[in-house]
C-alpha positions as CSV (number, residue, x, y, z in Angstrom):
1,M,3.8,-88.1,-20.2
2,K,1.6,-85.2,-20.3
3,S,0.6,-83.3,-23.4
4,I,3.4,-80.9,-23.1
5,W,5.8,-83.4,-24.6
6,R,4.1,-82.9,-27.8
7,N,5.8,-79.4,-28.2
8,K,8.9,-80.3,-26.4
9,F,8.8,-77.2,-24.2
10,R,9.5,-75.0,-27.4
11,P,9.2,-71.3,-26.2
12,T,7.6,-70.2,-29.4
13,N,4.7,-72.7,-28.8
14,L,4.2,-71.7,-25.2
15,L,4.0,-68.1,-26.3
16,L,1.6,-68.8,-28.9
17,A,-0.7,-70.7,-26.4
18,A,-0.5,-67.9,-23.9
19,G,-1.4,-65.2,-26.5
20,A,-4.3,-67.4,-27.6
21,A,-5.6,-67.9,-23.9
22,I,-5.3,-64.1,-23.2
23,G,-6.6,-62.5,-26.4
24,G,-9.2,-65.3,-27.1
25,A,-7.4,-65.7,-30.5
26,A,-9.1,-68.6,-32.4
27,H,-6.0,-70.5,-33.4
28,A,-7.5,-73.8,-34.3
29,V,-6.0,-76.7,-32.2
30,Q,-7.7,-80.1,-32.2
31,D,-7.2,-83.3,-30.2
32,L,-5.0,-85.9,-31.8
33,P,-6.6,-89.3,-31.4
34,G,-3.7,-91.5,-30.1
35,G,-1.7,-88.5,-29.2
36,P,-1.9,-85.3,-27.1
37,L,-5.2,-83.7,-26.3
38,V,-6.0,-80.0,-26.1
39,R,-5.5,-78.6,-22.5
40,Q,-4.6,-82.2,-21.3
41,L,-3.4,-82.0,-17.7
42,N,-3.5,-85.6,-16.7
43,M,-2.0,-88.8,-18.0
44,P,-3.9,-90.5,-20.9
45,V,-6.0,-93.6,-19.8
46,G,-4.2,-95.4,-22.7
47,V,-5.1,-98.4,-24.7
48,T,-3.1,-101.0,-22.8
49,K,-3.7,-102.6,-19.3
50,I,-0.2,-101.2,-18.0
51,A,-1.4,-97.7,-19.1
52,Q,-4.7,-97.9,-17.5
53,E,-3.2,-99.2,-14.3
54,Q,-0.8,-96.4,-14.2
55,H,-3.5,-93.8,-14.8
56,F,-5.5,-95.5,-11.9
57,L,-2.6,-95.5,-9.5
58,H,-1.6,-92.0,-10.5
59,T,-5.2,-90.8,-9.7
60,V,-5.6,-92.7,-6.5
61,M,-2.2,-91.6,-5.1
62,M,-2.8,-88.0,-6.0
63,I,-6.0,-88.1,-4.1
64,L,-4.4,-89.8,-1.2
65,C,-1.5,-87.4,-1.1
66,T,-4.0,-84.6,-1.3
67,V,-6.0,-85.7,1.6
68,I,-2.9,-86.2,3.8
69,F,-1.6,-82.7,2.8
70,L,-4.8,-81.1,3.7
71,A,-5.2,-83.0,6.9
72,V,-1.7,-82.4,8.1
73,F,-1.7,-78.6,7.4
74,A,-5.2,-78.2,8.7
75,V,-4.2,-79.6,12.1
76,M,-1.0,-77.5,11.9
77,F,-2.8,-74.3,11.0
78,Y,-5.5,-74.8,13.4
79,S,-3.2,-75.6,16.2
80,I,-1.1,-72.4,15.3
81,W,-4.2,-70.2,15.3
82,K,-6.0,-71.8,18.3
83,H,-3.0,-71.7,20.6
84,R,-1.5,-68.4,19.6
85,K,0.2,-66.1,22.0
86,S,-1.8,-63.1,21.4
87,V,-4.9,-64.8,23.1
88,G,-3.1,-65.6,26.2
89,H,-1.6,-69.1,25.5
90,K,1.8,-70.1,26.7
91,A,4.2,-72.6,25.3
92,A,3.8,-76.0,27.0
93,N,6.7,-77.9,28.4
94,F,6.2,-81.7,27.9
95,H,8.2,-84.7,26.9
96,E,7.5,-87.0,24.1
97,S,4.6,-89.4,24.2
98,V,5.2,-93.0,23.4
99,V,1.6,-93.5,22.0
100,V,1.9,-90.5,19.7
101,E,5.4,-91.7,18.5
102,V,4.1,-95.2,17.8
103,I,1.0,-93.8,16.0
104,W,2.9,-91.3,13.7
105,T,5.4,-94.2,12.9
106,I,2.8,-96.9,12.2
107,V,0.3,-94.8,10.3
108,P,2.7,-93.6,7.6
109,F,4.3,-97.1,7.4
110,V,0.8,-98.6,6.7
111,I,0.0,-95.9,4.1
112,V,3.4,-96.5,2.3
113,I,2.8,-100.2,2.2
114,L,-0.7,-99.7,0.8
115,M,0.7,-97.6,-1.8
116,A,3.7,-99.7,-2.6
117,L,1.7,-103.1,-3.2
118,P,-0.3,-102.2,-6.2
119,A,2.6,-100.0,-7.6
120,T,5.0,-102.9,-7.3
121,K,2.6,-105.3,-9.0
122,V,2.5,-102.9,-12.0
123,L,6.1,-102.2,-12.0
124,V,6.9,-106.0,-12.1
125,A,4.3,-106.4,-14.9
126,Q,5.9,-103.7,-16.8
127,K,9.2,-105.6,-16.9
128,D,7.9,-108.9,-17.9
129,T,8.8,-109.1,-21.4
130,T,8.5,-112.9,-21.7
131,N,6.3,-114.8,-24.2
132,A,6.1,-112.0,-26.8
133,D,4.2,-112.6,-29.9
134,L,6.4,-110.1,-31.9
135,T,9.8,-108.6,-30.9
136,V,11.0,-105.3,-32.6
137,K,14.3,-103.6,-32.1
138,A,14.1,-99.8,-32.0
139,T,17.2,-98.1,-32.6
140,G,17.6,-94.3,-31.9
141,Y,19.6,-92.3,-34.4
142,Q,20.2,-88.5,-34.5
143,W,17.3,-87.9,-35.4
144,K,15.2,-90.9,-36.4
145,W,14.2,-94.3,-35.6
146,G,15.2,-97.6,-37.0
147,Y,12.8,-100.5,-36.6
148,D,13.9,-104.2,-37.1
149,Y,11.5,-107.0,-36.8
150,I,13.4,-109.8,-34.8
151,T,11.0,-112.5,-34.1
152,G,7.5,-113.2,-34.9
153,E,5.5,-112.5,-38.3
154,G,7.5,-110.0,-40.2
155,E,10.8,-111.3,-38.9
156,G,13.6,-109.9,-41.1
157,L,11.9,-106.6,-42.0
158,G,13.5,-103.5,-41.2
159,F,13.3,-99.7,-42.1
160,I,14.0,-96.2,-41.0
161,S,11.3,-93.9,-39.7
162,T,11.8,-90.2,-40.2
163,L,9.8,-87.1,-39.6
164,D,7.7,-86.2,-42.6
165,S,9.7,-83.7,-44.7
166,S,6.6,-81.4,-45.3
167,H,6.2,-81.0,-41.4
168,R,10.0,-80.1,-41.1
169,A,9.5,-77.5,-43.8
170,M,6.6,-76.0,-42.0
171,S,8.6,-75.8,-38.8
172,D,11.6,-74.2,-40.7
173,A,9.1,-71.6,-42.0
174,G,7.9,-70.6,-38.6
175,A,5.0,-73.0,-38.3
176,K,2.6,-70.1,-39.5
177,G,-1.2,-70.5,-40.2
178,E,-3.2,-73.7,-39.8
179,M,-1.2,-76.6,-38.6
180,P,-2.0,-80.3,-39.2
181,V,-3.4,-82.0,-36.2
182,D,-0.4,-84.4,-36.3
183,Y,2.2,-81.6,-36.6
184,L,5.8,-82.8,-35.9
185,L,4.4,-86.3,-35.3
186,K,3.9,-87.5,-38.9
187,V,6.5,-89.9,-40.1
188,D,7.2,-91.5,-43.5
189,N,7.3,-95.1,-42.1
190,P,5.3,-95.9,-39.0
191,L,5.9,-98.9,-36.8
192,V,3.2,-101.3,-37.5
193,V,2.1,-104.0,-35.2
194,P,-1.0,-106.4,-34.7
195,V,-3.8,-105.6,-32.2
196,D,-4.0,-107.8,-29.1
197,K,-0.6,-109.1,-29.5
198,K,2.2,-108.8,-26.9
199,I,5.0,-106.7,-28.7
200,R,8.4,-106.7,-27.1
201,V,10.5,-103.6,-27.9
202,I,14.1,-103.8,-27.5
203,T,15.8,-100.4,-27.4
204,T,19.4,-99.2,-28.2
205,A,20.9,-96.3,-29.9
206,N,23.6,-95.6,-32.5
207,D,25.1,-92.3,-31.2
208,V,23.7,-90.6,-28.1
209,I,21.1,-91.7,-25.4
210,H,17.5,-91.4,-26.7
211,A,14.3,-92.7,-25.1
212,F,11.5,-94.6,-26.9
213,A,8.1,-93.4,-25.3
214,V,4.5,-93.8,-26.2
215,P,2.2,-92.3,-23.5
216,Q,-1.0,-94.3,-24.8
217,F,1.0,-97.5,-24.3
218,G,2.4,-96.5,-20.9
219,I,6.0,-97.3,-21.9
220,K,9.1,-95.3,-21.8
221,Q,12.6,-97.0,-22.2
222,D,16.0,-95.4,-22.6
223,A,17.9,-96.3,-25.7
224,I,21.6,-96.3,-24.8
225,P,24.5,-96.9,-27.2
226,G,26.2,-100.1,-26.5
227,F,23.5,-101.5,-24.3
228,V,20.1,-103.0,-24.9
229,R,16.9,-102.5,-22.8
230,D,13.5,-103.8,-23.5
231,T,9.9,-103.1,-22.6
232,W,6.5,-104.2,-24.0
233,F,2.9,-103.3,-24.7
234,R,-0.3,-105.0,-25.8
235,A,-2.6,-102.6,-27.6
236,E,-6.2,-103.3,-27.2
237,K,-7.6,-101.0,-29.9
238,V,-6.8,-100.5,-33.5
239,G,-5.5,-97.0,-34.3
240,D,-2.6,-94.7,-34.6
241,Y,-0.5,-93.8,-31.4
242,Y,2.1,-91.2,-31.1
243,G,5.1,-90.5,-29.0
244,Q,8.6,-88.9,-29.1
245,C,12.2,-89.3,-28.0
246,Q,12.0,-88.2,-24.4
247,E,15.7,-87.9,-23.8
248,L,17.4,-84.6,-24.8
249,C,19.6,-86.0,-27.6
250,G,20.8,-82.8,-29.6
251,K,19.5,-80.0,-31.7
252,E,17.0,-82.0,-33.6
253,H,15.5,-83.6,-30.7
254,A,12.0,-82.0,-31.3
255,Y,11.9,-83.6,-34.7
256,M,12.2,-87.4,-33.6
257,P,8.6,-88.6,-33.4
258,I,7.3,-92.1,-32.9
259,H,4.3,-93.3,-34.8
260,V,2.8,-96.7,-34.0
261,K,0.1,-98.1,-36.2
262,V,-2.0,-100.8,-34.5
263,V,-3.8,-102.8,-37.1
264,S,-6.0,-106.1,-37.2
265,A,-4.2,-109.4,-37.6
266,A,-5.4,-109.7,-41.1
267,D,-4.3,-106.2,-41.9
268,Y,-0.9,-106.9,-40.3
269,T,-0.4,-110.0,-42.4
270,A,-1.2,-108.1,-45.7
271,W,1.2,-105.3,-44.6
272,V,4.0,-107.7,-44.0
273,D,3.5,-109.3,-47.4
274,V,3.7,-105.9,-49.0
275,K,6.8,-104.9,-47.1
276,R,8.5,-108.3,-48.0
277,K,7.9,-107.5,-51.7
278,E,9.2,-103.9,-51.3
279,A,12.2,-105.3,-49.5
280,A,12.9,-107.9,-52.3
281,A,12.6,-105.1,-54.9
282,K,15.2,-103.0,-53.0
283,L,17.6,-105.8,-52.5
284,D,20.3,-104.4,-55.0
285,D,23.3,-106.3,-55.8
286,P,26.3,-104.3,-54.5
287,N,28.4,-105.5,-57.4
288,K,26.0,-103.9,-60.0
289,V,27.4,-101.1,-62.0
290,W,25.2,-98.1,-62.2
291,A,25.0,-95.3,-64.7
292,L,25.2,-91.7,-63.6
293,P,21.6,-90.6,-64.4
294,E,19.9,-93.4,-62.6
295,M,22.1,-93.1,-59.5
296,L,21.5,-89.3,-59.3
297,V,17.8,-90.0,-59.2
298,R,18.1,-92.3,-56.4
299,G,20.6,-90.2,-54.6
300,E,18.3,-87.3,-54.6
301,K,15.7,-89.3,-52.8
302,V,18.1,-90.6,-50.1
303,Y,19.5,-87.1,-49.6
304,A,16.0,-85.6,-49.1
305,A,15.0,-88.4,-46.6
306,N,18.1,-88.3,-44.5
307,C,20.4,-85.3,-45.2
308,A,18.6,-82.4,-46.1
309,A,17.4,-81.7,-42.5
310,C,20.8,-80.7,-41.6
311,H,22.7,-79.8,-44.7
312,Q,19.7,-78.3,-46.3
313,A,18.3,-78.8,-49.7
314,N,20.8,-76.4,-51.2
315,G,23.7,-78.1,-49.7
316,K,24.9,-75.0,-47.7
317,G,24.7,-76.3,-44.3
318,A,23.8,-74.1,-41.3
319,G,25.7,-72.9,-38.2
320,P,28.1,-75.8,-37.2
321,I,26.7,-78.0,-40.0
322,K,29.4,-77.9,-42.8
323,P,28.3,-77.2,-46.2
324,L,28.4,-79.9,-48.9
325,D,28.4,-77.5,-51.8
326,G,32.1,-76.8,-52.5
327,S,33.3,-79.2,-50.0
328,A,36.8,-80.4,-50.6
329,K,35.9,-83.9,-49.2
330,V,32.9,-84.1,-51.5
331,L,34.9,-82.7,-54.6
332,D,37.9,-85.1,-54.0
333,P,38.2,-87.7,-56.9
334,D,39.3,-90.2,-54.3
335,H,36.0,-91.4,-53.0
336,T,37.2,-93.2,-49.8
337,D,37.1,-90.4,-47.3
338,Q,33.6,-89.3,-48.2
339,I,32.4,-92.9,-48.0
340,N,34.1,-93.4,-44.7
341,V,32.4,-90.3,-43.3
342,L,29.0,-91.7,-44.3
343,L,29.8,-95.1,-42.8
344,K,31.5,-94.0,-39.7
345,G,30.2,-90.4,-39.0
346,Q,32.6,-87.7,-37.6
347,N,33.1,-84.9,-35.0
348,N,32.1,-87.0,-32.2
349,G,28.6,-87.9,-33.7
350,A,27.8,-84.3,-34.9
351,M,27.8,-86.1,-38.2
352,P,26.1,-89.4,-37.5
353,S,27.0,-92.7,-39.0
354,W,24.7,-93.9,-41.9
355,K,25.9,-97.5,-42.0
356,Q,22.4,-98.5,-41.7
357,L,21.8,-97.5,-45.2
358,S,22.5,-99.9,-48.1
359,D,25.7,-99.9,-50.0
360,T,23.7,-98.6,-53.0
361,D,22.0,-95.9,-51.0
362,I,25.3,-94.7,-49.7
363,A,26.9,-94.7,-53.1
364,A,23.8,-93.0,-54.5
365,V,23.9,-90.1,-52.0
366,A,27.6,-89.6,-52.3
367,T,27.1,-89.5,-56.2
368,Y,24.2,-87.0,-55.9
369,T,26.4,-84.6,-53.6
370,K,29.3,-84.8,-56.1
371,N,27.0,-83.6,-59.0
372,S,24.6,-81.2,-57.3
373,W,24.6,-77.4,-56.8
374,S,28.0,-76.2,-57.9
375,N,29.6,-79.6,-57.5
376,K,29.6,-80.6,-61.1
377,T,32.3,-83.2,-60.9
378,G,30.8,-85.9,-63.2
379,Q,32.1,-88.4,-60.6
380,L,30.2,-91.7,-60.0
381,V,30.4,-93.6,-56.8
382,Q,29.6,-97.4,-57.2
383,P,28.2,-99.7,-54.5
384,A,31.2,-101.9,-54.7
385,E,33.3,-99.1,-53.3
386,V,31.1,-98.8,-50.3
387,K,31.0,-102.6,-49.9
388,T,34.8,-102.6,-49.8
389,E,35.1,-99.8,-47.2
390,R,32.3,-101.4,-45.1
391,A,34.2,-104.7,-44.9
392,K,37.0,-102.7,-43.1
393,L,34.8,-101.6,-40.2
């Protein structure tokens, strides 16, 4: 949970940091409120009681362990030096002492108990997800997060949260020059929650194991396909707080940030109202027949938000990622295979399932790929086709 998670141990970032330290280079790096700090070595104090307790326990136990370490090795080195053979000391021949045996059994036992009691109290509190004011399901995808508001104010809302495309472009270009303070942590749709409310987070995954972690809240919970886990937090301060997937989940692991926006109760209510109106506006009739021009416009947006990171904006793919430009499956006048790839994924998850998208969005992105770059097929995929294939899943 230290600041190093921000850069995901990327060698280029470590080399840049080392070069700046040695040469005194003035590469501007700033603290990110709610996220990692410059030269941060310790855990963050955090904005939840659990995070603050974790920080306290960490500090106290580090001090205690350091004292024990120094005491034990001081006695050991003193004994070695004081009773060395070179000054005439001879090895003693004695049997065990019951008193010593009892002392060095009881003292460590007492120390362990004194450490375990407060730690157990915090651990039990971490797992108490009862009486939540708001429940959100966080689903890990390669490589983004899906948020669904299950209970509480905002129930029924859901959206996908993806790394901001401009930050991905900067990374692809080699991250040269001045970087934003929230570099690789900015998303298009942050998770929004009210302040001073108990938020239960249910975690699961669609493809591989991910982990939902926000250091300022003191939470880290694995998201495992086919299983549900849960954790909770109660943020005491309004603000923006950042985390990342903390389970190695594939080649885009470093591009799976978490942004939680904590707002006042009034602002949260206003946000819910806006999102409900947006959801109503996007609630498309899957039986609607679309024209090609409007479907292409929508498909371009869906492709940029969800597909371009792997297949590239030019549709050429990269490395093991297959190109869409000139793909036989994309050019096929029978739309069934392409729709099923989008709904089910393929290659053991290398191409993830996109069934979380609406029928219209899937039809739109399929139409876009069939009519972009050199793929000038003139084909149009309708949402009703996607609806038919989805019903077979």
